[in-house]
C-alpha positions as CSV (number, residue, x, y, z in Angstrom):
1,M,2.8,10.6,-19.3
2,A,4.6,11.7,-16.3
3,E,7.6,9.8,-14.7
4,Y,5.5,9.3,-11.9
5,W,2.2,7.5,-13.1
6,G,-0.5,6.8,-10.4
7,E,-3.7,7.7,-9.7
8,E,-4.4,10.4,-7.0
9,V,-6.1,8.9,-4.1
10,R,-8.9,11.2,-2.9
11,P,-10.0,12.3,0.9
12,L,-11.3,9.3,2.8
13,E,-14.8,10.4,3.8
14,E,-16.9,7.6,5.1
15,R,-20.2,6.9,7.5
16,L,-18.8,7.2,10.8
17,Q,-20.3,3.8,11.6
18,K,-17.8,2.5,9.0
19,L,-15.2,4.6,10.5
20,I,-15.7,3.3,14.0
21,S,-15.9,-0.5,12.8
22,A,-12.7,0.0,10.5
23,C,-10.7,1.5,13.7
24,G,-11.7,-1.7,15.4
25,L,-13.7,0.0,18.0
26,A,-17.3,-2.0,17.2
27,S,-19.0,-3.4,14.9
28,R,-21.1,-1.3,12.5
29,R,-24.3,-2.1,14.4
30,A,-23.0,-1.3,17.6
31,A,-21.4,1.9,16.2
32,E,-24.7,3.1,15.2
33,E,-26.1,2.4,18.5
34,W,-23.5,4.7,19.9
35,I,-24.1,7.3,17.4
36,V,-28.1,7.1,18.2
37,A,-26.8,7.2,21.9
38,G,-24.8,10.6,21.4
39,R,-21.6,9.1,22.2
40,V,-19.9,10.3,19.3
41,T,-19.0,13.9,18.1
42,V,-18.0,15.2,15.0
43,N,-15.9,18.8,15.4
44,G,-17.4,19.1,18.6
45,Q,-21.2,18.6,17.2
46,T,-23.2,15.6,18.4
47,A,-23.2,13.0,15.2
48,R,-26.1,11.8,13.7
49,L,-27.0,8.7,11.7
50,G,-25.8,9.4,8.1
51,D,-22.8,11.8,9.1
52,R,-19.9,11.5,7.4
53,A,-16.0,12.3,8.4
54,D,-12.5,12.3,7.0
55,L,-10.0,11.5,10.0
56,D,-7.3,13.3,8.4
57,R,-9.6,16.5,8.4
58,D,-12.1,16.2,11.1
59,T,-12.0,15.4,14.8
60,V,-14.0,12.5,15.8
61,L,-14.7,11.6,19.4
62,V,-16.1,8.8,20.9
63,D,-17.0,8.9,24.5
64,G,-14.7,12.0,24.6
65,R,-11.6,10.1,23.3
66,P,-10.2,10.9,19.7
67,L,-11.1,8.1,17.2
68,R,-7.7,6.7,15.8
69,P,-7.0,3.8,13.6
70,G,-4.2,1.4,14.7
71,G,-4.4,1.3,18.1
72,G,-1.2,3.0,19.1
73,R,0.8,1.1,16.6
74,T,3.3,2.4,14.3
75,Y,2.9,2.7,10.4
76,L,5.4,4.2,8.3
77,M,5.4,4.8,4.5
78,L,9.0,4.6,2.9
79,N,10.4,5.5,-0.5
80,K,12.9,2.8,-1.0
81,P,15.6,3.7,-2.9
82,R,17.7,1.1,-5.0
83,G,20.9,-0.4,-3.2
84,Y,18.7,-1.4,0.0
85,V,17.8,-4.8,1.2
86,T,14.3,-5.3,2.4
87,T,15.4,-6.7,5.9
88,C,16.3,-5.7,9.4
89,S,19.6,-6.9,9.3
90,D,22.0,-8.6,6.6
91,E,24.6,-11.4,6.9
92,K,26.3,-9.9,3.9
93,G,26.8,-6.3,5.5
94,R,24.6,-4.7,2.8
95,K,22.6,-1.5,3.3
96,T,19.1,-2.3,4.7
97,V,15.9,-0.4,4.9
98,A,16.4,-0.7,8.8
99,D,19.1,1.9,8.4
100,L,16.9,4.4,6.6
101,V,14.4,4.5,9.2
102,A,16.6,4.5,12.5
103,G,15.3,7.7,13.4
104,C,11.6,6.0,14.4
105,P,11.6,5.2,18.1
106,A,9.4,1.9,17.4
107,R,10.7,-1.1,16.3
108,V,9.2,-1.9,13.0
109,W,9.6,-4.1,10.2
110,P,9.0,-4.3,6.4
111,V,5.7,-5.7,5.2
112,G,6.6,-7.8,2.3
113,R,9.8,-7.4,0.1
114,L,11.1,-4.8,-2.7
115,D,14.2,-6.5,-4.1
116,L,17.7,-4.8,-4.0
117,D,17.5,-2.9,-7.3
118,S,13.8,-2.3,-7.2
119,E,12.5,1.0,-5.3
120,G,9.2,3.0,-4.5
121,L,6.7,2.3,-1.6
122,L,7.4,0.2,1.4
123,L,5.2,0.1,4.4
124,L,6.8,-0.8,7.6
125,T,5.1,-1.3,10.8
126,D,5.1,-3.1,14.4
127,D,1.6,-4.4,13.8
128,G,1.8,-8.2,13.6
129,A,-2.0,-8.6,12.5
130,L,-2.0,-6.1,10.0
131,T,1.1,-7.5,8.6
132,Q,-0.6,-10.8,8.2
133,Q,-3.5,-9.7,6.5
134,L,-1.7,-7.6,3.8
135,L,0.7,-10.7,3.2
136,H,-2.0,-13.5,3.1
137,P,-3.0,-14.3,-0.5
138,S,-6.8,-14.6,0.3
139,H,-6.8,-10.8,0.6
140,R,-5.8,-10.1,-2.9
141,V,-4.2,-6.8,-2.0
142,E,-3.4,-5.1,-5.2
143,K,0.3,-3.8,-5.6
144,E,0.8,-1.2,-8.6
145,Y,4.5,-0.9,-10.2
146,L,6.0,1.6,-12.9
147,V,8.3,-0.7,-15.1
148,W,10.8,0.6,-17.5
149,V,11.9,-2.0,-20.1
150,T,13.3,-2.7,-23.5
151,G,12.5,-5.1,-26.1
152,N,9.4,-5.9,-28.2
153,V,6.6,-4.2,-26.4
154,E,4.0,-5.0,-28.8
155,R,4.6,-8.9,-28.4
156,G,5.2,-8.8,-24.9
157,L,2.2,-6.9,-23.5
158,P,-0.3,-9.9,-24.4
159,I,1.8,-12.4,-22.6
160,L,1.9,-10.0,-19.5
161,S,-1.8,-9.7,-19.3
162,G,-2.6,-13.5,-20.0
163,P,-2.1,-16.7,-18.3
164,M,1.4,-17.2,-16.9
165,E,3.1,-19.5,-14.6
166,L,5.9,-19.1,-12.0
167,D,7.5,-21.9,-10.3
168,G,4.9,-24.3,-11.6
169,E,1.9,-22.0,-10.2
170,R,-0.6,-20.6,-12.2
171,L,-0.5,-16.5,-11.8
172,A,-3.6,-14.5,-11.6
173,P,-4.0,-12.2,-14.8
174,A,-2.1,-9.0,-14.2
175,R,-3.5,-5.7,-15.3
176,V,-0.9,-3.8,-17.5
177,R,-0.7,-0.5,-18.9
178,R,1.2,0.9,-21.6
179,G,2.9,4.4,-21.1
180,R,5.1,6.6,-23.6
181,T,8.4,5.0,-25.1
182,T,11.5,7.2,-25.5
183,G,14.6,6.4,-26.8
184,G,13.6,2.6,-27.1
185,V,12.6,2.5,-23.4
186,S,8.8,2.0,-22.5
187,Q,7.2,2.5,-19.3
188,L,4.7,0.1,-18.2
189,S,2.0,-0.1,-15.5
190,I,1.5,-3.6,-14.0
191,T,-0.7,-4.4,-11.2
192,I,-0.6,-7.6,-9.4
193,H,-2.0,-9.1,-6.0
194,Q,0.4,-11.8,-5.5
195,G,3.7,-11.7,-4.1
196,K,6.1,-14.3,-5.4
197,N,9.8,-13.6,-5.3
198,R,10.9,-11.1,-8.2
199,Q,7.4,-11.8,-9.6
200,V,7.3,-8.4,-11.9
201,R,10.8,-9.0,-13.3
202,R,10.6,-12.6,-13.8
203,M,7.2,-11.9,-15.5
204,C,8.5,-9.2,-17.9
205,A,11.7,-11.9,-18.7
206,Q,9.0,-14.6,-20.0
207,A,7.6,-12.0,-21.9
208,G,10.8,-11.0,-23.5
209,L,11.2,-7.7,-22.0
210,E,14.3,-6.3,-20.0
211,V,13.5,-4.5,-17.1
212,L,15.6,-1.4,-16.6
213,R,13.8,0.1,-13.5
214,L,11.1,-1.1,-11.1
215,K,9.1,1.1,-8.7
216,R,6.2,0.5,-6.4
217,I,3.8,3.3,-6.2
218,R,0.8,1.6,-4.7
219,E,-0.4,-1.0,-2.4
220,G,-3.8,-1.4,-1.8
221,G,-5.4,1.7,-1.1
222,L,-1.8,3.3,-0.2
223,A,-0.2,5.4,-2.8
224,L,3.5,6.5,-2.7
225,D,3.8,10.1,-1.5
226,R,5.3,11.9,-4.4
227,T,7.1,14.3,-1.9
228,L,8.9,12.0,-0.6
229,R,12.5,11.6,-1.9
230,P,14.3,8.4,-2.0
231,G,15.3,7.2,1.3
232,Q,12.9,9.4,3.3
233,W,9.9,8.1,5.1
234,R,7.0,9.7,7.2
235,P,4.4,8.1,9.3
236,L,0.7,7.1,7.6
237,T,-1.8,9.7,8.3
238,D,-5.1,8.2,9.6
239,G,-7.0,8.4,6.4
240,E,-4.0,6.5,4.6
241,L,-4.1,3.8,7.3
242,L,-7.9,3.5,7.0
243,R,-7.7,3.4,3.0
244,L,-5.0,0.5,3.4
245,T,-7.0,-1.2,6.3
246,G,-10.7,-0.6,5.3
247,E,-11.3,-3.4,3.3
248,L,-9.3,-6.1,5.1
249,N,-11.6,-4.9,8.4
250,Q,-14.8,-5.1,6.9
251,E,-17.5,-7.2,8.4
252,Q,-17.6,-10.7,7.1
């Protein structure tokens, strides 16, 4: 198993009415009416019902204006290194993730947290509505972590996958996969959708496992860019933002 363990994310090619709805322009039904009326083009061609597009690859215009998710907000992917706190300022004078994205012209904040000793995918944005959606428990946004542990993994796996409690609250079952073991260190993939403080570390401790390293590699439909070195960041592509928000923005 490779050091970075995660599934490849395929290009997001969706029906046009779904893309328009996910971008917040209109309901799917209204978007269908726009397509029938000839108000939507894809790569210069008038669209038809049933057409699909990928905003990372195709140019979609609605009434001559480019279709873009996010409404002009800023969305960043950061590969957070260890040794940084996930906050915009720190009263103890420690290094913060805000220091890493100081070159971004927008004032952004982190969505959720990775503790000082954890690393990997961290989303930063100036979109308050999306922040609330991603953090609200009702949306059950999955978060996948690679975890390097020592201890009795055979004994610990059933505990991690079974019913657990933290702070007197029952946790939803985690999805756990085991990778290779080298020199007494085992690699696990642990997927959760709750966000209690240091949850994965505390779950492992209950299972008798010591965490040596913890790295988040996925949040919802957004996977960590493997080309980003620790401390590097970049804006999300349109397709990544739609993968992240698509299920949240579906019609109820």
